[in-house]
N, C-alpha and C positions, 0 to 999 in steps of 0.2 A: 335832213333826210337820214344822215348817219345816226344822229341823236335819236330820232324816232325808231330806227331799226334796233338800236341797242336797248331802248325802253321795251319794245315789243319782245325782244329776246329775253330780257330780264323777267317779264310777266310770264312767258312760257316756262321759264326755268322754275319760277315760284310755284306755278300750278302743278308741274310735273313732280316737284319735290313734295308738295302737299299730297298728291296721289300716292307717292311712294310711302310717305309717312303713314297714311291711312291703311294701305295694304299691309305694311309691316305690323301695325297694331293688331289687325285681324289675324294675321298669320301667327303672331306671338301668343294670341289667345287660344290657338289650336295646339294640342299636345304634339310634340315632335315624334318622329318615327321611333325613337328609343322608348317612348312611353307606350307606343302601340306595337311593341315587339311581338313577333310571331311566336316567340318562345312560349310553349304551353305552360311551363313552370311559372313564368312571371305573370301570365294571364290568370292562372289558378290562384296565385298569391294575391293578386288584385281583387279577385272575386271573393276570396276568403276574408280579406280585410273589410270589404264592403258589407259582407254578411254579418260579421262580428258585431257591428254597431246597429244592425236592424233589430226590430222588435219581433219576436216569434209570434205566430198566430195563436190566439186564445183558443181554449177548448170549444167555446161557442162558435167562433169563426170556422174552426175545422168541421164542426157538426153541420153547419150551414153550407159548407163548400163541398163536402163529400156527397155524391149522388145517392139517393135512396133506391133508385131502380136503374138498372143498366140492361138494355135489351129485354129479354124475358126473365132476367134474374132480379130478385128483390133482396134488399138488405135484411139479413137475419140477425146480425149482431154488430154493434159498434162500440169500440173501446177508445176513449180519449183520455189524455192525462197520464198514461202509463209510463211516460218518459220524463215527467216533471221532476222526479228525484235526481235526474241527471241534468236538469236545467235545459231540457229540450222539449219541443212541441211535436207531437205526433199522434197518429191514430191508426187503428186497424179496423177495417170493415169487411164483413163476411157476407157473401151473396149466394143464394141458392135459387134454382128454378123450381117452381111449384110442380110437384109430382115426380121430380127427379132428385131424390134426397142424396144420392151418391155424388151427383154433379155439383161441384162447389168451387167458388173462386174467393180467395182472400186478397185484400189489398192493404198493404202497409205503406203509410206515407210519413216521412220525416221532414219537418221544416228546418232547413239549413241555417236559419237566422239565429243569432246569438253566438256567444264565444265558443261554447262547447260543441254545438251542432255544426258550426262553420268548420272547425278542425276535422270533425268526422266526415263532413261532406267533401272536404278537400281530399281526404284519403280515398273515399269512394270514387270520386271523379278520376283520380290518378289510376285506380284499378281499372275503371271502364275505358281508359285510353289505350289499354294494351290490345294488341291483336292476338287473340288466343282462340284455339280450337282444340277440343278433345273428343275423340270418338270412343264410345263405350259399347260393349255388347248389347246393352239395353237402351242406348240412346246417345245423346251428345251434350256438350256444353261448349258454348262459343261466345266471344265478345266481338261485335262488329257494328257497323254504322247502318242505320235504317231510318229513312225519312228525317235526316238531320239530327238524330239522336244516337248516342253510343249505347248499345244494348248488350246486356248479358242474358242470353237465352239458354235455357236448359230443358231437356226432355228425357224422361225416363219411362219407356213404354211398359216395362215390367211392373212398375208401381203406379202406372197411369197418372203420372205427375208431370206438370209442365210449370216453368217459372220464367218470368221476364223481369229484369231489373234495369232501371235507367234513372237519370237525373233530368228533371223538367225545369225549364226557365233558369237553369244554373243555380237553383235554390232548393227544389223539392225532390227528395229521393223516394222513388217508388219501387216496391217489390210486390209483384203479382204472383200468386201461386194458384194453380188450377188442378183440380182432381176430377178424373173421369170426363175430361174435355179434350177435344182435338185442338191442335195448335192453331189452325186457321180460325176456328170459332173463338179460341182464347185471344188471338190477336184482334179480332173484331170487338171483343169486350174491352180490351185495353185501349183501342183507338177511340171508342165511344167515351170512355172515362176521360181520356186526354182532351177530347173536344169539349166536354162539359166542364172540365176543371181548368181550362186555359186561362 
């Protein structure tokens, strides 16, 4: 009886050690907390390193990605390849509403993939992490968080000019500039573009 009990105990010990070994192998495959540091600097560095080795979008991919129509506004002009001299991929698209020539929105997008663009995107992301606000006689300029994105929003009522800047998917830098357009309508345009380009 004692012999049977010791054999039973030995089997339980082996099974529990096996479970521990399997659990330890799974845990060791998960990065530790130091690798998932909350430090924005280390996170930005990791993102930048990952982007450096990625292939930037081609001009053709950019053309197919950028919407031709957004709401009532249609694309009037598209420039791609203007940053290739700096080894970066980007495009500028200009939109106008038919019958409202003064009302215009331009969208510039930079792909943060590649060595040069990754460095630039890292610098832009650091800037957007600031909490900043400036009130001006003719408008304002502020950096804040909106719907999970860090936004730089500017408004100049004197020049009828609004601007929104952000980084999407930790890779694509967008700058929207609007002329003769109200901020709420401008934001509706930006949101539609984000939905189409996700």
